[in-house]
Structure formats: structure tokens, C-alpha cells
C-alpha positions in Angstrom: 18.0 -5.9 14.6 18.0 -9.4 15.2 20.6 -10.5 13.0 23.1 -9.2 15.5 21.4 -11.0 18.4 23.9 -13.1 20.3 26.8 -11.1 18.8 27.1 -8.3 21.3 26.6 -5.9 18.5 23.3 -4.3 19.4 22.0 -1.7 16.8 20.7 1.4 18.3 20.1 4.1 15.7 20.1 4.1 11.9 19.7 6.5 9.0 19.8 5.7 5.4 20.8 8.0 2.5 19.8 6.9 -1.2 22.3 8.2 -3.3 21.5 7.4 -7.2 22.9 3.8 -7.6 24.3 3.5 -4.1 22.9 3.7 -0.8 24.4 4.6 2.4 23.8 3.0 5.7 24.8 4.9 9.2 24.1 2.7 12.0 25.1 3.3 15.6 25.8 0.2 17.2 26.8 -0.8 21.0 29.1 -3.6 22.1 28.4 -5.9 24.9 29.9 -3.2 27.5 27.8 -0.4 26.3 30.5 1.1 24.2 29.2 2.9 20.9 30.5 2.9 17.6 29.4 3.8 14.3 29.2 1.9 11.1 29.1 3.5 7.5 28.4 0.9 5.1 28.0 1.8 1.0 25.8 -0.8 -0.7 25.5 -0.9 -4.5 23.4 -3.1 -6.4 25.2 -5.4 -8.9 23.9 -7.5 -11.8 25.4 -11.0 -13.0 23.9 -13.3 -15.2 21.5 -15.1 -12.8 20.1 -12.0 -11.0 21.9 -9.3 -8.7 23.8 -8.9 -5.8 24.6 -6.2 -3.4 28.2 -5.1 -3.3 29.2 -3.8 0.3 32.0 -1.5 1.7 32.2 -0.8 5.4 33.9 1.5 7.5 34.0 1.2 11.4 34.2 4.5 13.3 34.9 4.3 16.9 33.9 7.3 19.5 37.4 8.7 20.0 37.4 9.4 16.3 34.1 11.0 15.8 35.2 14.6 16.2 38.1 14.3 13.7 36.3 12.6 11.0 33.2 14.9 11.6 35.5 17.7 11.3 37.4 16.5 8.2 34.3 15.6 6.4 32.7 19.0 7.0 35.8 20.6 5.8 35.9 18.9 2.9 32.4 19.3 1.6 32.9 23.0 2.6 35.7 23.3 0.5 34.2 21.9 -2.6 31.0 23.8 -2.0 32.9 27.1 -1.3 36.2 27.1 -3.0 35.9 24.7 -5.8 32.1 25.1 -7.1 31.0 28.2 -5.5 28.3 28.9 -8.1 26.8 25.5 -8.1 23.5 25.1 -6.8 23.7 22.1 -4.5 20.1 22.5 -3.5 18.8 20.8 -6.6 19.5 17.5 -5.3 17.5 18.0 -2.1 14.3 16.2 -1.5 12.1 15.7 1.3 12.5 12.0 1.3 11.3 11.8 4.8 7.9 11.0 3.5 9.1 7.6 2.0 9.5 6.1 5.3 9.7 2.3 4.7 7.8 1.7 7.9 10.8 1.4 9.8 10.5 4.2 12.2 14.3 4.4 13.0 15.3 4.5 9.4 14.8 7.7 7.5 16.6 9.6 4.4 18.7 12.4 5.6 19.8 15.5 3.8 23.9 16.4 3.6 24.1 20.3 3.8 
């Protein structure tokens, strides 16, 4: 949280989802005027000759779009699960990774379901 000090963008809450070679970060942040928004970051570890780096893509989601975004995401996931792959066992990917907390009490792994 200290890396945002002085920018007026305070991080309030954070969740991390590890997904194979990618990690997704869901961060709730506040502006100086206590207006809240969400950033969704996809991070991928990439290798180069002298080591590695993280390639990141970020989406900013503002409060007025929370319901539309959430509804669209839920509908798309339900369509894949119910219409395109009704016989697929998605639970095979579920792990209780909350036990692997890195010592950061605000960052836990979550499951999509």
C-alpha cells in the first residue's frame, strides 16, 4: 500500500487469484475524495535473456459500472458452464488455497464459481 502514498489512490482491499502461468489481482482503491473503484490486473511472468519480467494488463472499473460488469461476467460464465460445457466438471480446478496466505492478511486466493 505504501507504493501509492501521496498519489491519492489508497488501496482498501485486495484479492489474488493464481491461474496457472497468470495471476489476477483485484484491488479496491479510493481516490482522495473517497470515491471507490476497482482495478483488475493480469500479471504474466515472461522470460528474457538476462532474467524475467512481469507483463501486466490492467482494467479500471468504476462504481457506476460494477453491476453491469458483474452481471455480464456472471452471464458469460454461466453460458460456458451451462450451455457450452454442461458435462464438464469445473470443480476439478478448485483448491482451498486460502491456507497458502503469504502472510498478507488482505490478500487471499478466491475461487470462481
